[in-house]
C-alpha positions as CSV (number, residue, x, y, z in Angstrom):
1,M,104.8,79.7,-41.6
2,K,105.1,79.3,-45.4
3,I,105.4,75.7,-46.5
4,D,105.3,74.3,-50.0
5,L,103.5,71.0,-49.5
6,H,104.1,69.4,-52.9
7,V,107.7,69.1,-54.1
8,H,109.5,66.4,-56.2
9,T,113.2,65.6,-56.5
10,N,115.3,63.2,-58.5
11,H,114.2,60.4,-56.2
12,S,111.2,60.1,-58.5
13,D,110.5,62.2,-61.6
14,G,112.0,65.6,-60.5
15,I,115.2,66.8,-62.1
16,G,116.7,68.5,-59.1
17,S,118.6,66.9,-56.1
18,V,117.3,67.2,-52.6
19,R,120.0,69.7,-51.7
20,E,119.0,71.8,-54.7
21,A,115.4,71.7,-53.6
22,L,116.3,72.8,-50.1
23,I,118.5,75.7,-51.3
24,A,115.7,76.8,-53.6
25,A,113.2,76.8,-50.7
26,Y,115.6,78.8,-48.6
27,K,116.2,81.4,-51.3
28,K,112.4,81.7,-51.8
29,G,111.9,82.6,-48.1
30,L,110.0,79.5,-47.3
31,N,110.0,78.0,-43.8
32,G,109.8,74.5,-45.1
33,I,108.7,72.0,-47.7
34,A,107.1,68.6,-47.9
35,I,109.1,66.3,-50.2
36,T,106.4,64.2,-51.9
37,D,108.2,62.1,-54.5
38,H,106.1,59.4,-56.2
39,E,105.8,56.3,-54.0
40,T,109.0,56.9,-52.0
41,T,110.1,58.8,-48.9
42,N,113.8,58.5,-49.7
43,G,114.0,62.3,-50.5
44,F,112.9,63.1,-47.0
45,L,115.4,60.7,-45.5
46,E,118.2,62.4,-47.4
47,A,117.0,65.9,-46.6
48,K,117.1,65.8,-42.8
49,D,120.7,66.7,-42.0
50,Y,121.1,69.4,-44.6
51,A,117.7,71.0,-43.8
52,K,118.9,71.6,-40.2
53,K,121.8,73.7,-41.5
54,L,119.4,75.9,-43.4
55,K,116.9,75.9,-40.5
56,L,114.2,74.5,-42.8
57,I,111.3,72.2,-41.9
58,V,111.0,69.1,-44.0
59,I,107.7,67.2,-43.7
60,P,108.0,63.5,-44.6
61,G,105.6,62.1,-47.1
62,F,105.1,60.8,-50.7
63,E,102.6,61.1,-53.5
64,L,100.5,58.0,-53.8
65,K,98.5,57.0,-56.8
66,T,95.0,55.6,-56.0
67,D,92.1,54.5,-58.1
68,A,90.4,57.8,-57.4
69,G,93.4,60.1,-58.1
70,H,96.6,61.0,-56.4
71,I,97.0,61.7,-52.7
72,L,99.8,63.6,-50.9
73,A,100.5,61.4,-47.9
74,L,102.1,63.6,-45.3
75,G,103.6,62.7,-41.9
76,V,104.5,59.1,-42.8
77,K,107.9,57.7,-43.6
78,W,107.0,54.5,-45.5
79,N,104.7,53.4,-48.3
80,P,103.1,50.0,-47.8
81,W,101.9,49.9,-51.5
82,G,105.3,50.3,-53.1
83,E,104.7,50.9,-56.9
84,R,101.1,49.5,-56.8
85,R,98.0,51.6,-57.1
86,A,96.1,51.8,-53.8
87,K,92.4,51.8,-53.3
88,Y,91.4,55.3,-52.3
89,E,89.3,54.4,-49.3
90,E,92.0,52.1,-47.9
91,A,94.6,54.8,-48.3
92,I,92.6,57.3,-46.3
93,D,92.0,54.8,-43.5
94,W,95.7,53.8,-43.5
95,L,96.8,57.4,-43.2
96,R,94.5,58.0,-40.3
97,D,95.7,54.9,-38.5
98,E,99.3,56.2,-39.0
99,C,98.3,59.7,-37.8
100,G,99.2,61.1,-41.2
101,I,97.5,63.6,-43.4
102,S,95.8,62.9,-46.7
103,I,95.5,65.7,-49.3
104,I,93.9,65.2,-52.7
105,A,96.5,66.3,-55.2
106,H,95.7,68.4,-58.3
107,P,91.9,67.5,-58.1
108,A,91.1,69.2,-61.4
109,T,92.8,66.3,-63.2
110,K,90.6,63.6,-61.7
111,I,87.1,65.2,-61.6
112,H,85.3,61.8,-61.5
113,G,86.8,61.0,-58.2
114,I,84.9,63.7,-56.3
115,D,81.9,61.6,-55.4
116,R,84.2,59.2,-53.5
117,W,86.1,62.1,-51.9
118,I,82.8,63.4,-50.6
119,K,81.7,60.0,-49.3
120,K,85.1,59.5,-47.5
121,K,86.7,62.8,-47.0
122,P,90.4,63.4,-47.0
123,D,92.0,65.7,-44.4
124,A,92.5,68.4,-47.1
125,I,92.5,69.2,-50.8
126,E,95.1,71.0,-52.9
127,A,93.2,74.1,-54.1
128,I,96.2,75.6,-55.9
129,N,98.7,73.5,-57.9
130,S,101.3,75.5,-59.8
131,N,101.7,72.8,-62.5
132,Y,98.2,72.9,-63.8
133,P,98.4,73.2,-67.6
134,S,96.0,76.2,-67.7
135,K,94.2,78.8,-65.7
136,F,91.0,77.0,-66.5
137,M,92.3,73.9,-64.7
138,L,93.3,76.2,-61.8
139,R,89.8,77.6,-61.5
140,R,88.2,74.2,-61.8
141,G,90.5,72.9,-59.0
142,L,89.4,75.8,-56.7
143,K,85.8,75.1,-57.4
144,M,86.2,71.4,-56.6
145,A,88.1,72.3,-53.4
146,L,85.2,74.5,-52.2
147,K,82.7,71.8,-53.0
148,L,84.5,69.2,-50.9
149,N,84.5,71.6,-47.8
150,V,87.7,70.5,-46.2
151,P,90.9,72.5,-45.5
152,M,92.5,73.8,-48.6
153,T,96.3,73.7,-49.3
154,A,98.6,75.0,-52.0
155,G,101.7,73.5,-53.5
156,S,104.0,74.1,-56.4
157,D,104.1,70.4,-57.5
158,A,107.7,71.5,-58.5
159,H,109.7,69.1,-60.6
160,Q,112.5,71.6,-61.0
161,P,114.1,73.5,-58.1
162,E,113.3,76.9,-59.6
163,C,109.6,76.2,-59.4
164,I,109.6,75.5,-55.7
165,G,107.5,78.1,-53.7
166,N,105.4,79.2,-56.7
167,A,102.6,78.0,-54.5
168,Y,102.6,77.4,-50.8
169,T,100.4,77.0,-47.7
170,I,100.5,79.4,-44.8
171,I,100.1,77.3,-41.7
172,D,99.2,78.9,-38.3
173,A,101.0,76.5,-36.0
174,E,102.1,77.2,-32.5
175,G,105.6,75.8,-33.0
176,N,107.8,74.3,-35.7
177,D,107.4,70.7,-34.6
178,I,106.1,68.6,-37.5
179,E,103.3,67.1,-35.5
180,E,102.1,70.6,-34.5
181,I,102.2,71.7,-38.1
182,L,100.2,68.7,-39.3
183,E,97.6,69.2,-36.6
184,A,97.2,72.8,-37.5
185,L,96.7,71.7,-41.1
186,R,94.2,69.1,-40.0
187,M,92.3,71.7,-38.1
188,G,92.1,74.1,-41.1
189,K,94.4,76.8,-39.7
190,V,95.7,77.5,-43.1
191,K,95.7,80.0,-46.0
192,I,96.7,79.5,-49.6
193,A,98.9,81.5,-51.9
194,G,100.6,81.1,-55.2
195,R,100.5,81.2,-59.0
196,L,101.1,79.0,-62.0
197,S,104.7,78.0,-62.9
198,N,106.1,79.0,-66.3
199,I,104.3,77.4,-69.3
200,K,107.3,75.4,-70.5
201,S,107.6,73.7,-67.1
202,R,103.9,73.0,-66.9
203,I,103.5,71.4,-70.3
204,S,106.6,69.3,-70.1
205,I,105.6,67.9,-66.7
206,A,102.0,67.3,-67.9
207,F,103.1,65.1,-70.8
208,K,105.7,63.3,-68.8
209,Q,103.2,62.4,-66.1
210,I,100.5,61.4,-68.5
211,L,102.8,59.0,-70.2
212,Y,104.4,57.5,-67.1
213,Y,101.7,57.6,-64.5
214,D,98.5,57.2,-66.6
215,G,97.2,60.6,-65.7
216,I,98.4,63.3,-63.4
């Protein structure tokens, strides 16, 4: 199944509503998305009922800022850090205790974190991010993903509904239960696909995140 594992809505710094995100995913032919707003799971909580009508899978989660870069925290419905920056190693341990999934988000933007990622490995790393400012960053992210030697994922990092599905992860799960999907991801039963979003979208989001989050 095709799932975009990195989607933002207006519950954080996205400009589209949850409903608009779900409709975009449906029109793109995706089987589901992970709503990964910054520091909050409110987008997932809002999405549940409408997603059923569209027969879409919505994976709970959020994007967490740590002192070694951002992590996509999947399979969890709350954030114990709130707006605070987490320590990377503590975040990985917490997600494992919660049976969640940790994915290094846009690794090419935090190259100095890789030594800590290797020492304490996440469950996966985002090898393709559609919001990278350039093809150079995309290539660097792929190289870092290969070096880490964990399952690779792809996500659009969409902040506008029209960018959803520009990158996605193909997950070979036995069913459409979220726990089964996350376990397949954890086991590396995945393939990646996608492309960069349009240049206007990429540049506008890069500047916004640098200003607001002290680095993407």
